[in-house]
C-alpha positions in Angstrom: 22.3 57.6 116.9 25.2 56.3 114.8 25.3 57.2 111.1 25.1 53.6 109.9 22.6 52.4 112.4 19.2 51.4 111.0 15.7 50.8 112.6 14.0 47.9 110.9 10.2 47.3 110.9 8.6 43.8 110.7 8.1 44.4 107.0 11.8 45.4 106.5 13.1 42.3 108.3 10.8 40.1 106.2 12.1 41.7 103.0 15.7 41.3 104.1 15.1 37.6 104.6 13.4 37.5 101.2 16.5 39.1 99.6 18.9 36.7 101.3 16.8 33.8 100.3 16.8 35.0 96.7 20.6 35.2 96.7 20.9 31.7 98.0 18.5 30.5 95.3 20.8 32.0 92.7 23.6 29.7 93.8 21.3 26.7 94.1 18.2 26.6 91.9 16.5 24.0 94.1 16.6 26.3 97.2 13.3 27.9 98.0 12.8 31.5 98.9 12.8 32.1 102.7 9.9 34.3 103.5 8.5 35.1 106.9 5.0 36.2 107.6 4.9 39.7 109.0 1.9 38.8 111.2 2.8 35.5 112.9 6.4 35.0 112.0 5.6 31.7 110.3 6.7 30.5 106.8 5.2 32.8 104.2 4.6 32.1 100.5 4.4 35.6 99.0 2.4 38.9 99.0 -1.2 38.8 100.1 -3.2 42.0 100.4 0.1 44.0 100.0 2.0 42.3 102.8 4.2 39.2 103.0 2.1 36.6 104.9 1.4 32.9 105.3 -1.7 31.2 103.9 -3.3 31.0 107.4 -3.0 34.8 108.0 -4.1 35.5 104.5 -7.3 33.4 105.0 -7.8 34.9 108.5 -7.6 38.5 107.1 -10.0 37.8 104.3 -12.6 36.3 106.7 -12.4 39.1 109.4 -11.1 42.4 107.9 -14.5 43.4 106.6 -16.4 42.7 109.8 -18.0 45.7 111.6 -15.7 47.3 114.1 -16.4 46.1 117.7 -17.3 42.6 116.7 -13.9 41.2 117.8 -12.9 41.5 121.5 -9.3 41.2 122.9 -8.7 38.3 125.1 -5.9 40.1 127.1 -4.4 43.5 127.4 -4.4 44.5 123.8 -0.9 43.2 123.1 -1.5 39.5 122.8 1.1 37.2 121.3 -0.2 36.1 117.8 2.9 34.0 116.7 2.2 30.9 114.7 3.3 28.6 117.6 0.5 29.9 119.9 -2.3 27.4 120.3 -5.0 30.1 120.8 -4.4 33.4 119.2 -6.5 36.5 120.0 -8.4 37.4 116.9 -8.6 41.1 117.8 -4.9 41.4 118.2 -4.2 39.3 115.2 -6.3 41.5 113.0 -4.7 44.6 114.4 -1.3 43.1 113.6 -2.4 42.4 110.0 -3.5 46.1 109.6 -0.4 47.4 111.3 1.9 45.5 109.0 0.3 46.9 105.9 -2.4 44.4 104.8 -5.2 46.3 103.0 -8.8 45.3 103.5 -9.9 47.3 100.4 -8.1 44.7 98.3 -10.5 42.0 99.5 -12.8 41.1 96.6 -16.5 40.5 97.0 -18.0 37.3 95.4 -19.3 39.4 92.5 -15.9 40.9 91.9 -14.3 37.5 92.0 -16.7 36.2 89.4 -16.1 39.2 87.2 -12.3 38.8 87.5 -12.5 35.1 86.6 -14.6 36.0 83.6 -12.2 38.7 82.5 -9.2 36.3 82.9 -11.0 33.7 80.8 -12.0 36.2 78.2 -8.4 37.5 77.9 -7.2 33.9 77.7 -9.5 33.3 74.8 -8.3 36.5 73.1 -4.7 35.6 73.6 -5.4 32.1 72.3 -7.0 33.6 69.1 -4.0 35.8 68.8 -1.6 32.8 69.2 -3.6 30.8 66.7 -3.4 33.7 64.2 0.4 33.4 64.5 0.5 29.6 63.9 2.8 28.6 61.2 4.6 31.9 61.3 7.3 31.1 63.9 9.7 33.5 62.2 7.4 36.4 63.1 7.6 35.5 66.8 11.2 36.5 67.1 10.5 39.7 65.2 7.7 40.8 67.5 9.0 40.1 71.0 8.3 43.6 72.1 4.8 43.5 70.8 4.1 40.3 72.7 5.4 41.9 75.9 3.1 44.9 75.4 0.2 42.6 74.7 0.9 40.7 78.0 0.9 44.0 79.9 -2.4 45.0 78.2 -4.0 41.7 79.2 -2.9 42.0 82.8 -4.3 45.6 83.0 -7.5 44.5 81.3 -8.0 41.5 83.7 -7.5 43.7 86.8 -10.6 45.8 86.1 -12.6 46.6 89.3 -16.4 46.8 89.6 -16.3 50.6 89.1 -14.3 50.1 85.9 -16.9 47.6 84.5 -19.7 50.1 84.8 -20.6 52.1 81.7 -19.2 55.6 81.9 -20.5 58.7 80.1 -17.7 58.1 77.6 -18.9 54.5 77.0 -22.5 55.7 76.5 -21.3 58.4 74.1 -19.3 55.8 72.1 -22.4 53.5 71.9 -24.6 56.4 70.7 -21.9 57.4 68.2 -21.9 53.9 66.7 -25.6 54.1 66.2 -25.5 57.5 64.6 -22.4 56.5 62.4 -24.3 53.5 61.0 -27.4 55.6 60.4 -25.3 58.1 58.5 -23.7 55.2 56.5 -27.2 54.1 55.4 -28.2 57.6 54.4 -25.0 57.9 52.3 -25.8 54.7 50.5 -29.4 54.8 49.5 -30.7 52.3 47.0 -31.2 53.5 43.5 -32.3 52.0 40.2 -34.3 49.2 41.9 -37.8 49.0 43.3 -38.4 50.5 46.7 -40.3 49.4 49.8 -42.9 47.8 50.0 -42.1 46.1 46.7 -40.2 42.9 46.4 -36.9 42.6 44.6 -36.4 39.2 43.2 -33.1 37.3 43.3 -32.7 34.6 40.7 -29.0 33.7 41.0 -26.0 33.8 43.2 -24.6 36.6 41.1 -27.7 38.8 41.9 -27.4 38.0 45.6 -23.9 39.6 45.6 -24.8 42.3 43.1 -27.8 43.7 45.0 -28.4 42.9 48.8 -24.8 42.0 49.6 -23.5 45.0 47.7 -25.8 47.4 49.5 -25.0 46.0 52.9 -21.2 45.9 52.2 -21.1 49.5 51.0 -22.9 50.7 54.1 -20.6 48.7 56.4 -17.5 50.1 54.8 -18.8 53.7 55.2 -19.6 52.8 58.8 -16.1 51.5 59.4 -14.5 54.7 57.9 -16.2 56.8 60.7 -14.7 54.7 63.5 -11.7 56.4 65.3 -9.8 53.1 65.9 -10.2 52.2 62.2 -9.0 55.7 61.2 -5.9 55.3 63.3 -4.8 52.2 61.3 -2.4 52.4 58.4 -4.1 52.6 55.0 -2.8 49.1 54.1 -4.2 47.7 57.3 -7.6 49.3 56.7 -7.8 47.8 53.2 -6.6 44.4 54.6 -9.3 44.2 57.3 -12.1 45.5 55.0 -11.3 42.8 52.5 -10.9 40.1 55.1 -14.0 40.7 57.2 -16.6 42.9 55.5 -18.4 40.0 53.7 -18.6 38.0 56.9 -20.1 41.0 58.7 -22.6 41.5 55.9 -23.9 38.0 56.3 -24.2 38.5 60.1 -26.0 41.8 59.3 -28.5 39.9 57.1 -29.3 37.6 60.0 -29.9 40.6 62.2 -32.4 42.2 59.7 -34.2 39.0 59.0 -38.0 39.0 59.8 -38.7 35.4 60.7 -42.5 36.0 60.8 -42.7 37.2 57.2 -39.6 35.4 56.0 -38.0 38.5 54.5 -34.8 40.5 54.7 -35.2 44.3 55.1 -33.1 47.0 56.6 -35.4 48.9 59.1 -36.2 52.6 58.4 -35.1 52.5 54.8 -36.7 52.4 51.4 -34.9 49.2 50.5 -37.1 46.6 48.7 -38.0 43.4 50.4 -35.8 40.4 49.8 -37.6 37.0 50.2 -35.9 34.2 52.0 -37.1 31.7 49.5 -35.1 33.6 46.8 -31.9 33.5 48.9 -32.2 29.7 49.4 -32.0 29.3 45.6 -28.5 30.9 45.5 -25.1 29.5 46.4 -25.9 25.9 47.5 -28.1 24.0 49.8 -25.4 23.1 52.3 -24.4 26.8 52.7 -28.0 27.9 53.4 -28.7 24.9 55.8 -25.7 26.0 57.9 -26.7 29.7 57.7 -30.3 28.8 58.7 -29.0 27.0 61.8 -26.8 30.0 62.8 -29.8 32.2 62.2 -31.9 30.0 64.5 -29.1 30.2 67.1 -29.2 34.0 67.0 -33.0 34.2 67.2 -32.8 32.0 70.2 -30.6 34.7 71.9 -33.2 37.1 73.3 -30.7 40.0 73.7 -30.1 40.7 70.1 -30.4 44.5 69.9 -29.0 47.1 67.5 -26.4 48.4 70.0 -24.9 44.9 70.6 -24.8 44.2 66.9 -22.9 47.5 66.0 -20.3 46.6 68.7 -20.0 43.1 67.4 -19.5 44.4 63.8 -16.4 46.1 65.1 -15.1 43.2 67.1 -15.4 41.1 63.9 -13.8 43.9 61.8 -10.6 43.8 63.9 -10.5 39.9 63.9 -7.4 38.7 62.2 -8.1 35.2 61.1 -5.8 33.9 58.3 -6.6 32.8 54.8 -4.2 31.8 52.1 -5.1 34.8 50.0 -3.7 37.4 52.3 -0.3 38.1 53.6 -0.2 39.5 57.2 3.6 40.0 57.5 3.3 43.8 57.9 0.1 43.9 60.0 0.5 45.9 63.3 -0.7 43.2 65.6 -0.6 45.3 68.8 -2.7 48.1 67.3 -5.3 45.6 66.0 -5.5 43.9 69.4 -6.0 47.2 71.2 -8.7 48.3 68.8 -10.6 45.0 69.2 -10.1 45.1 73.0 -11.9 48.5 73.1 -15.1 46.9 71.7 -14.7 43.6 73.6 -14.7 45.7 76.8 -17.6 47.9 75.6 -19.6 44.8 74.8 -19.0 43.3 78.2 -19.8 46.5 80.0 -23.0 47.0 78.0 -24.2 43.4 78.6 -23.3 43.6 82.3 -25.3 46.8 82.7 -28.4 45.3 81.1 -28.3 41.6 81.9 -26.0 41.0 84.8 -22.9 38.8 85.1 -24.3 35.4 84.4 -26.3 36.4 81.3 -23.4 38.5 80.0 -21.0 35.5 80.2 -23.5 33.3 78.4 -24.1 36.0 75.7 -20.4 36.3 75.1 -20.0 32.6 74.6 -23.1 32.3 72.4 -22.1 35.2 70.2 -18.5 34.1 69.9 -19.5 30.5 69.0 -21.8 31.7 66.3 -19.4 34.3 64.9 -16.7 31.6 64.5 -19.2 29.5 62.6 -20.0 32.3 60.2 -16.3 33.2 59.7 -15.6 29.6 58.8 -18.6 29.4 56.4 -17.7 32.6 54.6 -14.0 31.7 54.3 -15.1 28.5 52.6 -17.5 30.5 50.4 -14.7 32.8 49.2 -12.6 29.8 48.3 -15.3 28.4 46.0 -17.0 31.6 44.8 -15.8 31.2 41.3 -17.6 27.9 41.0 -20.9 29.6 41.5 -20.5 32.7 39.4 -18.4 34.9 37.2 -17.2 37.4 39.7 -15.9 39.7 36.9 -19.6 40.7 36.4 -19.6 42.2 40.0 -18.4 45.7 41.0 -14.7 46.0 41.8 -15.7 46.4 45.5 -17.5 43.1 45.6 -14.7 41.4 43.6 -12.2 42.5 46.2 -14.3 41.3 49.1 -14.6 37.8 47.5 
């Protein structure tokens, strides 16, 4: 054999045509790539199941590759012509040609996998949209963070390509969920109530100032202690940690109040604690009627969601913690957007896996939409509250922590 002689396979010849077509396109932008299907030699449009193929062979392979062996019978001698110009093509030989040229049947998605992939893509689209909205009005930052944007795109592609096995809860996932539970329990222990009446007594609230001085303060301190135990939070810069605590803790505290609300007795009480009871009728007399009307509606929305357990809430607290929605009070110039996105994505994925494990794909999709919708309403409501807090009370009478959160 001569030194420069080369043996080309069907795949090699198709790739050579692909390369030549690409070179012609560089000289003429309107010229389409010339691809040839490695199965039938017809016009191809790209890679399908890891081989260059036409739409017809792509659809044929998807329909037949997973059939039990022996179902398809050859019409001839096992070497039938399956070119695109043949009126009747032997299915057995055509499928054999698909496999011989490199098409992979393990890449065919089941209906369940297709639904999960569509859901992941839509979820990541919303995450990216939130990220883009956060950057609105800051066009100068876009040019300074091109590398971050490229890394984010890579993360999204990897996240959306999760297989069924990857959407199952692993031992590590279960350990993380249990850790969140124990971390919050520890945070409650480290922030026991003192100097006020204990359960089963009722602690009255007579003003907006007392609302933030007692129940909101207790909840906020426990949440901050909880956040400090989270590995993804610990990995942030100190400035970023302070920024997100100030930005989101109060919103999470109000979400937490909804979670501990007892609609039968109309009280707020943290389970398994010596906290006093806080009456709903006292809360209604604080802030303003419009605020409580909206909070009451959000509360009803959450109560309507049957799957409202402790584990989901702890995960959602962290999704909210790493949510970077802008307000005029805070500058986000130095925030590490990539690290925040990755941290939030850890808990977005954990939430999805947990719901999928317990409730199936359809209910999980609905839960995500319901939670997200209500969370956005709370964020908007609390942002407005922060802007007008001084109209309701003298915040200098609050602790430094609560002043910073407002």
